[in-house]
N, CA, C and O atoms as a GROMACS GRO file, in nm:
protein
  396
    1MET      N    1   2.077  -0.996   1.066
    1MET     CA    2   1.957  -0.895   1.045
    1MET      C    3   1.880  -0.771   0.995
    1MET      O    4   1.761  -0.794   1.016
    2ASN      N    5   1.896  -0.652   0.939
    2ASN     CA    6   1.897  -0.595   0.997
    2ASN      C    7   1.742  -0.545   0.982
    2ASN      O    8   1.683  -0.550   0.874
    3VAL      N    9   1.676  -0.491   1.118
    3VAL     CA   10   1.534  -0.476   1.135
    3VAL      C   11   1.482  -0.388   1.118
    3VAL      O   12   1.360  -0.373   1.101
    4ILE      N   13   1.546  -0.329   1.118
    4ILE     CA   14   1.463  -0.128   1.096
    4ILE      C   15   1.536  -0.075   0.946
    4ILE      O   16   1.658  -0.064   0.952
    5ILE      N   17   1.474  -0.044   0.818
    5ILE     CA   18   1.526  -0.020   0.701
    5ILE      C   19   1.552   0.124   0.676
    5ILE      O   20   1.643   0.175   0.611
    6GLY      N   21   1.414   0.200   0.768
    6GLY     CA   22   1.421   0.366   0.747
    6GLY      C   23   1.257   0.435   0.772
    6GLY      O   24   1.154   0.376   0.802
    7PRO      N   25   1.272   0.520   0.758
    7PRO     CA   26   1.168   0.585   0.827
    7PRO      C   27   1.051   0.600   0.745
    7PRO      O   28   1.128   0.633   0.656
    8VAL      N   29   0.930   0.607   0.687
    8VAL     CA   30   0.786   0.625   0.582
    8VAL      C   31   0.788   0.780   0.650
    8VAL      O   32   0.784   0.822   0.765
    9THR      N   33   0.801   0.858   0.475
    9THR     CA   34   0.722   0.960   0.508
    9THR      C   35   0.614   0.984   0.402
    9THR      O   36   0.630   1.036   0.292
   10THR      N   37   0.523   0.946   0.445
   10THR     CA   38   0.432   1.001   0.370
   10THR      C   39   0.306   1.126   0.438
   10THR      O   40   0.328   1.130   0.559
   11GLU      N   41   0.213   1.202   0.411
   11GLU     CA   42   0.156   1.259   0.488
   11GLU      C   43   0.080   1.189   0.585
   11GLU      O   44   0.108   1.226   0.699
   12LYS      N   45   0.000   1.107   0.581
   12LYS     CA   46  -0.043   1.014   0.692
   12LYS      C   47   0.048   0.966   0.823
   12LYS      O   48   0.001   0.949   0.936
   13SER      N   49   0.190   0.948   0.784
   13SER     CA   50   0.288   0.892   0.890
   13SER      C   51   0.295   1.021   0.956
   13SER      O   52   0.296   1.025   1.079
   14GLU      N   53   0.303   1.185   0.847
   14GLU     CA   54   0.352   1.282   0.913
   14GLU      C   55   0.252   1.348   1.032
   14GLU      O   56   0.279   1.424   1.125
   15ARG      N   57   0.150   1.297   0.996
   15ARG     CA   58  -0.031   1.345   1.036
   15ARG      C   59  -0.028   1.291   1.160
   15ARG      O   60  -0.060   1.351   1.262
   16LEU      N   61   0.030   1.110   1.149
   16LEU     CA   62   0.019   1.114   1.284
   16LEU      C   63   0.144   1.130   1.398
   16LEU      O   64   0.132   1.132   1.521
   17ARG      N   65   0.211   1.137   1.354
   17ARG     CA   66   0.376   1.222   1.438
   17ARG      C   67   0.352   1.342   1.463
   17ARG      O   68   0.388   1.378   1.576
   18MET      N   69   0.296   1.433   1.386
   18MET     CA   70   0.285   1.596   1.475
   18MET      C   71   0.153   1.582   1.520
   18MET      O   72   0.147   1.624   1.635
   19SER      N   73   0.023   1.534   1.471
   19SER     CA   74  -0.109   1.584   1.539
   19SER      C   75  -0.156   1.523   1.618
   19SER      O   76  -0.259   1.569   1.666
   20THR      N   77  -0.106   1.392   1.670
   20THR     CA   78  -0.153   1.317   1.834
   20THR      C   79  -0.081   1.385   1.903
   20THR      O   80   0.002   1.456   1.847
   21GLY      N   81  -0.090   1.385   2.033
   21GLY     CA   82  -0.010   1.409   2.158
   21GLY      C   83   0.105   1.302   2.221
   21GLY      O   84   0.190   1.308   2.310
   22LYS      N   85   0.053   1.193   2.114
   22LYS     CA   86   0.146   1.026   2.145
   22LYS      C   87   0.259   1.068   2.047
   22LYS      O   88   0.242   1.154   1.962
   23LYS      N   89   0.376   0.999   2.066
   23LYS     CA   90   0.461   1.017   1.984
   23LYS      C   91   0.437   0.866   1.899
   23LYS      O   92   0.446   0.765   1.969
   24THR      N   93   0.414   0.851   1.780
   24THR     CA   94   0.397   0.769   1.667
   24THR      C   95   0.462   0.835   1.572
   24THR      O   96   0.457   0.952   1.534
   25TYR      N   97   0.555   0.691   1.523
   25TYR     CA   98   0.595   0.715   1.407
   25TYR      C   99   0.604   0.629   1.349
   25TYR      O  100   0.629   0.530   1.418
   26THR      N  101   0.593   0.601   1.188
   26THR     CA  102   0.586   0.519   1.099
   26THR      C  103   0.744   0.418   1.042
   26THR      O  104   0.759   0.464   0.929
   27LEU      N  105   0.812   0.356   1.054
   27LEU     CA  106   0.940   0.258   0.997
   27LEU      C  107   0.912   0.187   0.917
   27LEU      O  108   0.807   0.125   0.935
   28GLN      N  109   0.972   0.168   0.817
   28GLN     CA  110   0.986   0.011   0.742
   28GLN      C  111   1.081  -0.052   0.759
   28GLN      O  112   1.197  -0.012   0.750
   29VAL      N  113   1.039  -0.175   0.790
   29VAL     CA  114   1.092  -0.261   0.874
   29VAL      C  115   1.123  -0.395   0.737
   29VAL      O  116   1.062  -0.403   0.630
   30ALA      N  117   1.240  -0.489   0.788
   30ALA     CA  118   1.257  -0.608   0.720
   30ALA      C  119   1.065  -0.664   0.722
   30ALA      O  120   0.964  -0.642   0.790
   31PRO      N  121   1.114  -0.759   0.575
   31PRO     CA  122   0.988  -0.857   0.600
   31PRO      C  123   0.972  -0.933   0.722
   31PRO      O  124   0.864  -0.923   0.782
   32ALA      N  125   1.078  -1.020   0.777
   32ALA     CA  126   1.095  -1.149   0.850
   32ALA      C  127   1.044  -1.086   0.951
   32ALA      O  128   0.959  -1.158   1.004
   33ALA      N  129   1.062  -0.926   1.031
   33ALA     CA  130   1.083  -0.853   1.120
   33ALA      C  131   0.902  -0.905   1.217
   33ALA      O  132   0.788  -0.921   1.175
   34THR      N  133   0.954  -0.913   1.332
   34THR     CA  134   0.811  -0.985   1.428
   34THR      C  135   0.796  -0.776   1.521
   34THR      O  136   0.847  -0.666   1.502
   35LYS      N  137   0.713  -0.827   1.599
   35LYS     CA  138   0.705  -0.674   1.728
   35LYS      C  139   0.798  -0.645   1.810
   35LYS      O  140   0.832  -0.534   1.851
   36ILE      N  141   0.864  -0.810   1.848
   36ILE     CA  142   0.953  -0.818   1.920
   36ILE      C  143   1.093  -0.702   1.907
   36ILE      O  144   1.141  -0.599   1.954
   37GLU      N  145   1.116  -0.829   1.785
   37GLU     CA  146   1.247  -0.721   1.714
   37GLU      C  147   1.253  -0.594   1.717
   37GLU      O  148   1.354  -0.537   1.758
   38VAL      N  149   1.144  -0.530   1.672
   38VAL     CA  150   1.134  -0.403   1.644
   38VAL      C  151   1.158  -0.339   1.774
   38VAL      O  152   1.237  -0.245   1.781
   39ARG      N  153   1.082  -0.392   1.901
   39ARG     CA  154   1.107  -0.277   2.022
   39ARG      C  155   1.243  -0.321   2.063
   39ARG      O  156   1.306  -0.228   2.113
   40ASN      N  157   1.311  -0.437   2.058
   40ASN     CA  158   1.416  -0.438   2.120
   40ASN      C  159   1.512  -0.381   2.051
   40ASN      O  160   1.604  -0.341   2.122
   41ALA      N  161   1.531  -0.354   1.886
   41ALA     CA  162   1.613  -0.263   1.788
   41ALA      C  163   1.605  -0.118   1.841
   41ALA      O  164   1.696  -0.036   1.835
   42LEU      N  165   1.478  -0.098   1.896
   42LEU     CA  166   1.480   0.032   1.924
   42LEU      C  167   1.537   0.091   2.042
   42LEU      O  168   1.606   0.186   2.077
   43GLU      N  169   1.472  -0.016   2.091
   43GLU     CA  170   1.563   0.025   2.247
   43GLU      C  171   1.722   0.021   2.269
   43GLU      O  172   1.793   0.066   2.359
   44LYS      N  173   1.752  -0.051   2.150
   44LYS     CA  174   1.908  -0.100   2.224
   44LYS      C  175   1.967   0.053   2.141
   44LYS      O  176   2.035   0.145   2.186
   45LEU      N  177   1.907   0.030   2.002
   45LEU     CA  178   1.984   0.120   1.881
   45LEU      C  179   1.989   0.229   1.925
   45LEU      O  180   2.101   0.264   1.962
   46TYR      N  181   1.841   0.356   1.945
   46TYR     CA  182   1.830   0.472   1.927
   46TYR      C  183   1.756   0.530   2.102
   46TYR      O  184   1.695   0.636   2.113
   47ASP      N  185   1.781   0.428   2.225
   47ASP     CA  186   1.724   0.442   2.341
   47ASP      C  187   1.660   0.559   2.401
   47ASP      O  188   1.689   0.653   2.475
   48VAL      N  189   1.524   0.496   2.313
   48VAL     CA  190   1.417   0.514   2.309
   48VAL      C  191   1.291   0.434   2.422
   48VAL      O  192   1.306   0.314   2.398
   49HIS      N  193   1.197   0.446   2.513
   49HIS     CA  194   1.064   0.350   2.531
   49HIS      C  195   0.979   0.316   2.481
   49HIS      O  196   0.883   0.392   2.492
   50VAL      N  197   0.954   0.177   2.392
   50VAL     CA  198   0.862   0.172   2.303
   50VAL      C  199   0.722   0.149   2.422
   50VAL      O  200   0.748   0.072   2.514
   51ALA      N  201   0.610   0.198   2.421
   51ALA     CA  202   0.496   0.179   2.431
   51ALA      C  203   0.400   0.035   2.358
   51ALA      O  204   0.332  -0.058   2.401
   52GLY      N  205   0.449   0.091   2.220
   52GLY     CA  206   0.352  -0.074   2.156
   52GLY      C  207   0.414  -0.049   2.009
   52GLY      O  208   0.488   0.041   1.969
   53VAL      N  209   0.366  -0.148   1.949
   53VAL     CA  210   0.459  -0.170   1.823
   53VAL      C  211   0.361  -0.248   1.737
   53VAL      O  212   0.334  -0.365   1.765
   54ARG      N  213   0.292  -0.167   1.603
   54ARG     CA  214   0.153  -0.244   1.506
   54ARG      C  215   0.220  -0.293   1.378
   54ARG      O  216   0.303  -0.223   1.320
   55MET      N  217   0.186  -0.411   1.335
   55MET     CA  218   0.254  -0.386   1.211
   55MET      C  219   0.134  -0.427   1.087
   55MET      O  220   0.030  -0.493   1.087
   56ILE      N  221   0.207  -0.352   0.990
   56ILE     CA  222   0.126  -0.352   0.864
   56ILE      C  223   0.169  -0.403   0.744
   56ILE      O  224   0.212  -0.306   0.683
   57THR      N  225   0.182  -0.502   0.674
   57THR     CA  226   0.196  -0.538   0.539
   57THR      C  227   0.124  -0.473   0.456
   57THR      O  228   0.001  -0.466   0.464
   58VAL      N  229   0.207  -0.409   0.350
   58VAL     CA  230   0.168  -0.364   0.260
   58VAL      C  231   0.192  -0.442   0.092
   58VAL      O  232   0.292  -0.460   0.021
   59ARG      N  233   0.077  -0.467   0.079
   59ARG     CA  234   0.097  -0.545  -0.071
   59ARG      C  235   0.108  -0.488  -0.236
   59ARG      O  236   0.067  -0.378  -0.274
   60PRO      N  237   0.136  -0.533  -0.274
   60PRO     CA  238   0.260  -0.478  -0.402
   60PRO      C  239   0.082  -0.405  -0.445
   60PRO      O  240  -0.011  -0.393  -0.366
   61LYS      N  241   0.082  -0.366  -0.594
   61LYS     CA  242  -0.028  -0.305  -0.676
   61LYS      C  243   0.056  -0.236  -0.822
   61LYS      O  244   0.128  -0.139  -0.842
   62SER      N  245  -0.001  -0.348  -0.903
   62SER     CA  246   0.042  -0.343  -1.037
   62SER      C  247  -0.034  -0.286  -1.140
   62SER      O  248  -0.153  -0.266  -1.112
   63ARG      N  249   0.009  -0.250  -1.266
   63ARG     CA  250  -0.113  -0.216  -1.333
   63ARG      C  251  -0.015  -0.248  -1.458
   63ARG      O  252   0.108  -0.239  -1.466
   64THR      N  253  -0.144  -0.302  -1.580
   64THR     CA  254  -0.083  -0.347  -1.710
   64THR      C  255  -0.109  -0.252  -1.812
   64THR      O  256  -0.204  -0.176  -1.793
   65PHE      N  257  -0.050  -0.242  -1.906
   65PHE     CA  258  -0.080  -0.170  -1.981
   65PHE      C  259  -0.032  -0.191  -2.118
   65PHE      O  260   0.054  -0.279  -2.119
   66GLY      N  261  -0.060  -0.134  -2.255
   66GLY     CA  262  -0.006  -0.186  -2.395
   66GLY      C  263  -0.037  -0.336  -2.394
   66GLY      O  264  -0.137  -0.397  -2.356
   67SER      N  265   0.088  -0.380  -2.450
   67SER     CA  266   0.079  -0.519  -2.470
   67SER      C  267   0.114  -0.629  -2.355
   67SER      O  268   0.216  -0.698  -2.355
   68GLY      N  269   0.030  -0.633  -2.274
   68GLY     CA  270   0.095  -0.691  -2.216
   68GLY      C  271   0.231  -0.692  -2.086
   68GLY      O  272   0.273  -0.786  -2.018
   69GLN      N  273   0.266  -0.562  -2.089
   69GLN     CA  274   0.362  -0.485  -2.022
   69GLN      C  275   0.289  -0.487  -1.868
   69GLN      O  276   0.170  -0.515  -1.863
   70SER      N  277   0.354  -0.460  -1.759
   70SER     CA  278   0.291  -0.388  -1.642
   70SER      C  279   0.478  -0.362  -1.558
   70SER      O  280   0.589  -0.414  -1.552
   71MET      N  281   0.397  -0.244  -1.508
   71MET     CA  282   0.457  -0.185  -1.421
   71MET      C  283   0.449  -0.216  -1.259
   71MET      O  284   0.354  -0.288  -1.229
   72GLU      N  285   0.508  -0.187  -1.181
   72GLU     CA  286   0.468  -0.202  -1.051
   72GLU      C  287   0.478  -0.065  -0.963
   72GLU      O  288   0.571   0.008  -0.929
   73LYS      N  289   0.326  -0.066  -0.941
   73LYS     CA  290   0.317   0.142  -0.868
   73LYS      C  291   0.337   0.105  -0.730
   73LYS      O  292   0.386   0.195  -0.662
   74ARG      N  293   0.320   0.025  -0.686
   74ARG     CA  294   0.389   0.043  -0.505
   74ARG      C  295   0.452  -0.137  -0.488
   74ARG      O  296   0.389  -0.229  -0.539
   75HIS      N  297   0.543  -0.152  -0.432
   75HIS     CA  298   0.613  -0.229  -0.398
   75HIS      C  299   0.581  -0.290  -0.264
   75HIS      O  300   0.576  -0.230  -0.156
   76ALA      N  301   0.557  -0.445  -0.291
   76ALA     CA  302   0.554  -0.512  -0.138
   76ALA      C  303   0.664  -0.451  -0.047
   76ALA      O  304   0.777  -0.413  -0.078
   77SER      N  305   0.581  -0.451   0.111
   77SER     CA  306   0.714  -0.384   0.207
   77SER      C  307   0.618  -0.424   0.332
   77SER      O  308   0.503  -0.461   0.313
   78LYS      N  309   0.681  -0.412   0.472
   78LYS     CA  310   0.617  -0.438   0.573
   78LYS      C  311   0.712  -0.286   0.681
   78LYS      O  312   0.826  -0.248   0.706
   79ARG      N  313   0.564  -0.249   0.712
   79ARG     CA  314   0.584  -0.105   0.839
   79ARG      C  315   0.525  -0.163   0.969
   79ARG      O  316   0.436  -0.242   1.000
   80ALA      N  317   0.603  -0.098   1.020
   80ALA     CA  318   0.536  -0.091   1.166
   80ALA      C  319   0.547   0.080   1.258
   80ALA      O  320   0.642   0.156   1.279
   81LEU      N  321   0.422   0.086   1.286
   81LEU     CA  322   0.370   0.173   1.418
   81LEU      C  323   0.398   0.152   1.527
   81LEU      O  324   0.352   0.061   1.595
   82VAL      N  325   0.505   0.260   1.571
   82VAL     CA  326   0.578   0.247   1.698
   82VAL      C  327   0.565   0.390   1.781
   82VAL      O  328   0.623   0.498   1.765
   83THR      N  329   0.445   0.335   1.894
   83THR     CA  330   0.417   0.424   2.015
   83THR      C  331   0.555   0.458   2.089
   83THR      O  332   0.624   0.375   2.148
   84LEU      N  333   0.588   0.624   2.072
   84LEU     CA  334   0.686   0.578   2.225
   84LEU      C  335   0.653   0.622   2.348
   84LEU      O  336   0.605   0.731   2.315
   85THR      N  337   0.641   0.617   2.502
   85THR     CA  338   0.595   0.632   2.615
   85THR      C  339   0.604   0.828   2.600
   85THR      O  340   0.668   0.900   2.524
   86GLU      N  341   0.515   0.857   2.704
   86GLU     CA  342   0.550   0.988   2.729
   86GLU      C  343   0.683   1.014   2.772
   86GLU      O  344   0.708   1.123   2.720
   87LYS      N  345   0.790   0.975   2.843
   87LYS     CA  346   0.844   0.987   2.939
   87LYS      C  347   0.985   1.004   2.822
   87LYS      O  348   1.055   1.104   2.819
   88SER      N  349   1.003   0.897   2.742
   88SER     CA  350   1.065   0.880   2.628
   88SER      C  351   1.065   1.025   2.512
   88SER      O  352   0.981   1.107   2.476
   89LYS      N  353   1.263   0.988   2.475
   89LYS     CA  354   1.270   1.119   2.446
   89LYS      C  355   1.229   1.092   2.251
   89LYS      O  356   1.224   0.987   2.186
   90ALA      N  357   1.209   1.212   2.217
   90ALA     CA  358   1.160   1.177   2.042
   90ALA      C  359   1.272   1.108   1.998
   90ALA      O  360   1.387   1.108   2.042
   91LEU      N  361   1.201   1.023   1.863
   91LEU     CA  362   1.280   0.959   1.802
   91LEU      C  363   1.330   1.051   1.672
   91LEU      O  364   1.246   1.113   1.608
   92ASP      N  365   1.463   1.057   1.638
   92ASP     CA  366   1.531   1.139   1.563
   92ASP      C  367   1.535   1.068   1.456
   92ASP      O  368   1.613   0.973   1.465
   93LEU      N  369   1.468   1.080   1.335
   93LEU     CA  370   1.444   0.958   1.231
   93LEU      C  371   1.549   1.013   1.126
   93LEU      O  372   1.570   0.948   1.023
   94ALA      N  373   1.628   1.150   1.154
   94ALA     CA  374   1.767   1.174   1.074
   94ALA      C  375   1.871   1.044   1.100
   94ALA      O  376   1.938   1.017   1.001
   95ALA      N  377   1.892   0.967   1.204
   95ALA     CA  378   1.979   0.939   1.332
   95ALA      C  379   1.940   0.795   1.240
   95ALA      O  380   2.027   0.709   1.258
   96ILE      N  381   1.824   0.749   1.142
   96ILE     CA  382   1.828   0.625   1.121
   96ILE      C  383   1.869   0.578   1.022
   96ILE      O  384   1.842   0.633   0.916
   97HIS      N  385   1.951   0.455   1.025
   97HIS     CA  386   2.035   0.457   0.901
   97HIS      C  387   1.952   0.389   0.776
   97HIS      O  388   1.844   0.334   0.794
   98LEU      N  389   1.999   0.397   0.685
   98LEU     CA  390   1.918   0.348   0.587
   98LEU      C  391   2.033   0.232   0.562
   98LEU      O  392   2.155   0.241   0.581
   99SER      N  393   1.958   0.126   0.516
   99SER     CA  394   2.001   0.036   0.382
   99SER      C  395   1.982  -0.016   0.274
   99SER      O  396   2.072  -0.080   0.220
   0.00000   0.00000   0.00000
């Protein structure tokens, strides 16, 4: 199972990554992924030291219009907010392979 799907690039995730002194990254992960699996995958594949992992489940948002038609404005996904230790190197988001 691929645990890490890819980086999340939103205004809030960029603000977290740039403004705080901590190294916090937002990653999209598999729906069945756990904190331990995310931590182990990052430490093994990208050689970084993880201080903490927080998980967010994003619920879908749909909109109805016309005669009963609907469209999905936001898809359901699961995200991980990963904080690296101060001694760890920075996570290279370009090196994360999108699947």
